[in-house]
N, C-alpha and C positions, 0 to 999 in steps of 0.2 A: 608781300613776299615773306617767307618764313626762313629764319636763320638758325643754323646749328653752329654754336660758338664754342670753340675749344681753347684750352690753355696752351701757352708757349713759354716754357722756362727759358728757352734760347732759340736761336735760328734753326737748329736741327729739329727741335720739337715742333716749331711752327711749320716747317716744311712737311714733317710727318703728318701733322694735323690736316693741312691742306690736301695732301695726297690721299689721305684716308677719307676725305669727303667733307671737311668743315667748310661752311659758308663764310666763316670769319674766325679769326684768332685774336686773343688779347695777350699782350706781352708787356713786361715791365720796362719802363724807360730806364736810362742809365742812372737816374737818381729819383728819389721821391716816390718809389713804388711801395705799396703796402706789403710786399714781399721783398725786403731789401736784398735777400740773397739771390734774387732773380732779376737783377738789373742787366740791361743790354745796351751795347753801343749803338749809336745812330747808324753806323756802317752796317751792322747786322740787321737792324730794324729796316733799313732801306732795302737790303737784299731780300728780306722776307716780304716786304711790300711788292717788290718786283715779281716774286714768284706767285704771290696770292692774286695779284691783279691780272695775271694771265687767265685766270679762271673767274674773273669778276668777284673773287672773294675779297673780303676786307680785313684790315688790320687795325686794331684799337690799342692804344698805348695807355698803360696804367700809370698815372701821376697822382696817386690817390692817398697821399698822406696829408696831415695838416702841417702848416709851415710857420716858422717864426717870421717876424717882420723882415729879417735879413735874408731869408730864403725865398721870399715870395717873388722877387724880381728874377731870381735865377730860375725858378720854376716857370715863370712866364716866358723867359727866353728859350727854355727847353721846349715848350709847347710850340713856339714859333719855328724852331728848327725841325721839330717833328712834322709840322704842317708843310714845311718846304720839301720834306722828303716824301710827302704824299700820304701821310697818315689819314685814316678814314674816320677817326674819332678819338677823343681823349677822355679817359675815365678819371674823374676828379671827386674829391671829398671837400676840399677847402673852398668855400664860397668867396674867400678873399680874391681868388683869381678872377671872379666876375667884376671886380672893381679895378682890374688892370686892362690894358689894351691887348685883347686876345685876337689871334688870327681867326678867320671865318671857319673854324673847325667845329664839327658837331660835338657837343658836350654830353657826356654820359654820367649820370648821377650814380656814384659808387654805392654799393650796398652799405658801405660804411656810413652813409648819411641817414641810415635807418628809415628806409622808404617803406612805410608800413600802413599808411592810411590814405584814403582818397584825397583828403585835404592836403597832405604833405606832397603827394605826387602831382596833384593839380597845381600847387604852388611852383614846383620845380618846372613844370611845363610852361607856366606863364613867366617864370624868371629867365627862361632861355635855354633850358636843357632839351635835348632831342630824345633822350631815352632815360628811363629810370630802371636801375637794377633792384628788383623787389627783395624785401626781407625774406629770408629762407623760411621763416615760421608761418607765413601766410597760408591760409586754407584756400581751397578752390573758390568758395563763396566770397572770401575777402578779395581775391584777385578779380573775380567777376565784377564786384562792386567798384573796384578801382578802375577797371576797364570802362564801365558804364559812365563814369564821371570824368574821364580824361580821354585825350586822343594821342598822348605821347606814346612812343614805343615802349613796350614793357618787356623786360628781360627777366627771366627767372632761372634759378639753379635747378638742374635735373639730376645731377650726378656728382658724387665726390664727398670730401670731408665736410663736416658741419661744425661750425662754431656754436658752442652751447649757449653763449650769450648773444643777445641782440647785437648784430654787427655794428661796430662803431661805438658801442656802449660798454665795452669791456675794458676795465682799468686794473684788473687783477695783476697782470704781468708788470705793469708800471708800479703798482703798490708794493709788489714783492721785491723787485730788483731794478726798477727804473727803466725797464724795457717796455715801451708803449706800442701796442698794436696799431694805434692811430699814427704812429711814426714809423711803422714798417718793421719793427723788431720784436714782435710778440714772442715770449718764451714758452707759450702754450701751457699755462698752468692747468687748463682743462684736461690735459692728458696725464696729469700726475695722480699719485696714490693718496687717498684721503680716508680718514675714519669719520664716521658720523656718530656723534655722541650727544647725550643730553646735557643739561646744565649742571648735573652732578658728576659728569665725567663717565657715565655709563655708556659703553660702546653699543651702538645699535647695529651698525654695519660697517664694512670697510671694503675698499677696492678702488678702482678708477671711476669714482662715482660721478664725475662730470664728463666722462668720455663717451661721446655718442657714436653710434654706428655710422656708416657712410650712407649718403643719400643715393637712392636708385628709384627714379620715377619713370623708368622706361615703359612700364605698363599703363602709365597715365598721360601719355603724350596727347592723345586725342582729347582728353578732358581739359588739358591745358590749352590746346588750340581753341577749343570751344569757349574757354574762359577769356580768350583774347590775348594770350601771350604771343609776342612777336619773335623773341629770341630765346633759344633753349641752350642754357649754359652748362658746360662741364667744368667743374672746379679742378684745379691741380697745377698751379704754376710752379710747383716744386717737383713735379713728377717727371720721369724720364720719357724719352721718345717712344719706347715700346708701350708704355701705359697709355700715352696720348693716342697713338695709332690704334691700339686695340679698342679703347673705349669710344673714340670718335667713329670708327668703322661700325661698331655695334649700334650707336645711336643714329648713324646715317641710314642704316637699314630700317630701323624702327620708325624714324621720322618720315622717310620716303613712303613707307606703308601707310602712315597716318594721313599724309597729304595727298595720296593718290586719289584722283578723281575730284579733288577740290578745285574751286575757282582760283586758288593761289598755288604757287609752287615754291621751290627753294630759291634762295636769293643769289645763287652763283651758278656757274656753268660746269658742264662735264659730268662724268660718272667715274666711280672708283672701281678698279679691277683688283680684287683681292685674291691672294693665294693662301689665305688662312680663314678659319671660321672665328669671327670675333666673339669674345666671351669675357665680359668685365670681371667676373668672379675669379678669373685666372690671373688678373693683375692685382694690385694692392686692394685689399678689401677687409674691412672690419666687420663684415656683415652688412645687411642693407635695411633701410627704412624709407618709407615715403614721407617721413616726418609728419608734419601737421596737415598735410594736404587734404586728407579726409577726416580730420579730427585727431584727437589724442590717441596715440598707439601705446600699448603696454610695453612692447619690446623695442624701445628706441635707443637704449644705451648699450655700451659694451663694457660692463663693469669689470670683466675678467682681465682685459688687456687693452691698451691703446694701439697695439701693433696689428699688422695684417695677419688674419688667420686663413684667409683664402676660402677654398671650397670644401664643404663637408663631404667626406667620403665614406663614413661608416664608423661603427664601434668595433673595438678589438674583441674578437670572439675567442681566440685562443692565443696565449702568449707563452713562447718558449724562451730559452736563454739567448737565442740569437735571431729569432724571427717571430712574426705574428701573422694572424689571418684576420680578415674583417668579416662582419656579418652581412656584407653586401658585396657583390662583384663589381669592382671598378677597375678599369685598366690603368695600372700604374707602371712606371718604368724606372729602371736604374737611373739614379741621379735626381729623382724627384725629392723634394723636401716636404716633410710632413710635420705637423705640430699638434699638440694636445695639452690639456690641463692635467697636472699631476694631482694626487689626492689632496694636496694642500691648496689647490686652485691656482697654482703658478703655471704660466705658459712655458712649455718645454718644446724642444724640437729635435728631430733627427733626420738623417738622410737614408733613403732606400738605396742600397748598393747592389742588391741582387733580387730578381723576381723569378721565382720558380713555381709556376702554377698559381695557387692561391697564397703561397707562402712569400711573405715580404721580409727580406733580411735587412736589418737596420745597422746603422753605424754605431749607435749607443742606445742602451735600454734605460738610461737614467730617467726616472719618473714614470715609465710606462706601467700600465696596469690593465688587467682584463676588464673590459667594460668601458674603457675610456673612449670618448668621442675623438675621432681623428680627422684632421683637416689637411688638405694639400695646399701649401702656400708657395710652392714652386713646382711648376709643371715643365720639366726639362724639354719635352718634345714640343710643347706649345711655344715656349720661349725661343727654341731653335727656329721654329717656323716664322716667328716674328723677325728674328735677326737675319735669316737667310732669304726671307721673302722679297718679292719685287712688287709691292703695292704701287699701282700706277693710277693716275687720274688723266682721263682723256676726254676731249671735246669732240663729239661726232661731227663730221663735216660731209656735206653732199659735194660730189665732184662731177663736173661736166666738161667734156672736151668736145669742141666743135670747130668747124671750118667756116670762116667768113671771108670770102674772097681770097686774098693773098695771105690772110692771117690765120694762124692756128691759135685758138683761144682756150685757155684752161681756167675754169672758175671753181673756187672753193667757197662754200657757204656754211657757216656754223649754225648751231641751234638758236643763237640770238639774232639771226638774220644778217650778220656781218659778213661781207664778201671780200675775197682776195682774188684779183683777176690778173693774169699774166698773158701776154700774147707774143707771138713770134712770126715773122714773115718767112714762110717756108713754101716752096713750090709743091704742088700736088704730085705725089709719086705713088701711083696705085700699087698696092701690095700684090705680089705674086701668090703668096700664101696668106689669104685673108684671116683665117683662124689663128694662125701663128702670130701674125702681126697684131691682132686684137689682144691676144694674151700678153704679149710684150708690153703693149700700151697700158693695159690694166695694171700689170705688175709695177711698172715704173711710176705711174701717177698716183697709185695708192700706197706707195712706200713712204709713209710719213715718219718712220723711224722713231727717234727719241724726242720728237716734238710733243707739244701738248695736245695734238690732234690725232684722231683715228678716222679712217676712211669708211664711209658707207659704200655700198655697191655703186660703182660709177656709171654715169650716163655717157655713152660715146656716140656722138652724132657725126659720123664720117661716111660719106657716100660719093665715091667708092671708098672702101677701106684702104687706108694709106699705110705705106711703109714709112715709119718715123724713126730717125736715129735715136738710140738710147740717150746719147749725149744731149740732144735737144729736148727730149722729154724730161730729163733730170733737171735741166736748166729752167724749163717752164715750171716744174713742180716747186723748185726752190724759190723762184720768184713769187709764185702765187702764195706760198706759205709766208714769205716775208711780208708781202702786202697785207695778208690777213692778220698777221700779228700786229702790224702797225695800225691797221684799222681798228682792231679790238682795243688797243690802248687808247687810240684817239676817241673812241666812243665809250670809254669806261665811265660809268655814271657816278662821277665824283660829287659828293654833297658838300655844299658850303653854306654856312649859316652865319649871318652877320649878328654880332652881339651888341645890343644897345641897353643900357641900364633903364630899369623902370621902377615903379614903386608899388607893385602888386603886394597886398598885405600878406604877411606871413601868418600861418594859422595858430599863432600863440603870441602873447604879449610879453613873455619873459622866457629867458633861456638860462638854465643853470650850467654847471660844468659839462653836462652831457651834450651841450650844443657844440662842443669841441672847437671853441673859438680861440685860436692861438695867436692871431695877429690883428693889427689895427684895422686893416681893410675888411677882414671878415666881420669885425664888429660893426664897421660902418655899413656894410651890406645889410645886416639885420636891422640896424637902426633905420635905414632908409626904407626898409620894408615894414616898418611899423612896430618893431619889437621895442619895448620901453626899457627893459632891463636885460643886460647881456653879461653873464659871468665869464670869467676866464676858463680856458680848458684846464682840466686837472693837471695836465703835464707842465703847467707853468708854476707849480708849487708842490709842497709836501702833501701827502695824503692824510687827511684828518680822520680820527676815530668817528665811526658812524657813517662813513662814506659808502654809498652803494657801489660796489665794485663790479657786480654783474647783475643783470636782470634777464631772466630766462623764462621762456614758455615751458621748457622742460622742467618737470617737478620731481624731485627725489622721492617725496612721499608717495606719489603715484607710481613711480618706477619700482619702489620697494614694497608696494602693496600696503602702504600705511596711510593712504588718503582717507580722511574722515568721510568724504562723500561716498566712498566705495567700501570702506571697511570700518564697521562700527567699533571694532576692537583696536582701532589705530592708536599709535602713540600720540600723546598730546604734542602740539607744535609750539608750545610756549617758549621752549628754550633748547633749540637744536643748533649744533655747531659742526662745521667741517674742520678737521685738524689734519694738517699736512705732515709729511715725514720729518720736517724740522720743528714739529710741535707748534706751529703757528695756527692760531684759531681764527675762524671766520663765522660770524653769526648768520644763521639762515632766517629769513622772514618769508612768510607765505601770504600772498594775497589770494585767498580762495575765491573771492567774488569774481576776479578776472583770471583766476587760475594761473598765477605767475609766482616765481620764486626769486628772491633777492639774496645775494651774497654780500655781506656787510663787513667792513673792516672793524676790528675791535682793538 
């Protein structure tokens, strides 16, 4: 079965995702989430689980930071409580947890574990993980190879923000201010402004040089299915409910089209009824890239701004003192927000407050110039449709009403074959007006209201047609719904996995600080699995000169057109530095054989 997996900053976002068609959601636990700002109480997580399980959708909790020795037991107890609430899986990074007494909950290897090779993913499978979240940088061919050599569930990102560094291998935030991404408090240095300079101080370029566009692989879902991906993940545990609902609904439609006619289907029940047309570019967007899915792309980065620009709507054709026109006709409305880059390359914005034909009257003309590309980053009408809409998720049910002797029997059966049956002992009373009686019966037994069910055309097996009191029909319907709900929960396919330590060899004999070993049990885990030398996590001490703070598949030389492989007039790479706005320098190193870039502390 195939899963569409959506983010949940909180209970509201989680419910929005489920209602919009998510097969599963992932949410930060109250502590130890890699997004510390998105922690949630057990009470809210339990409420989300109850809502999700109605549709056989799943909820995964992120407990994916690395722990000190003192924190490890607390994290273990948190996972026990999550399991008691019915959590369907726990996303972890710290293998020290596998040296503790865990409940039988499926373990999901966080992308923070840098799951990028068949050997690493196969080890995780043998060590007891049920799923691996693959590195964002992997190509289709690399994913296929991992699939061929493993049987573990494979989860991959298909939409949202991209970390420029290999996940779990970024130490720049910690080096700059003590805020570690592996501890859930990344300060996002990749979204900052930098100058690129040579070793003599000559400036080569400047901008948000490490800031990438957002991922959008919606046109590659079939390719990813063919490659063996199990779960399609939308990034965004800091995004609001409108974003989550819009993007989830969009990918639900795309994924349904991709799996139509296949021998597998979606992993949850029901269908989503939308009253808006989903379009991810109308939510937060830095522009889009499929990243390295089909090889290295030229336009992966967003050097001009790390902020959302939204949808491109055209260039300014004429500019007056209070209005402008575009070179293309796009329907805009008063209250829309637009943005553009001024002549110095700075992102500016204004609000459209009057639309008269092709003339767009703006709030301020600061930075506007004829010929500027204009983007709409706030669509008032679209956002209103999200706010006021009534997106619903319903499970179709077959309904049959029949007479068996003294009993009237109402049966509901859902798409999963689960039944809810209610019966009442009622005497036969032939209807004087058969057609009218039939219409009343149909109306009452198909009125499923605000429940999670929707009625298919019912089957009425009554001969002769009977007069049935509305009160009795309503009571039968309510009882059948109650039984169906109880039966669905009783048959919920909960997965439980018993964890037993083993000694499968790890695919390396030594681990440096990038192994992210913060506690003694994590070290014991690797030693038991054959690693001879285990260094401490960088977060256990000061950052030394020469430490690799980032390793990226994204290459600035390629992005700026300076790659020696492609441009024989390229700048030499012997001494290039990134310099931030506080004048702090970071040396760049280029591994052209493997096409990688490193950012090194100086």
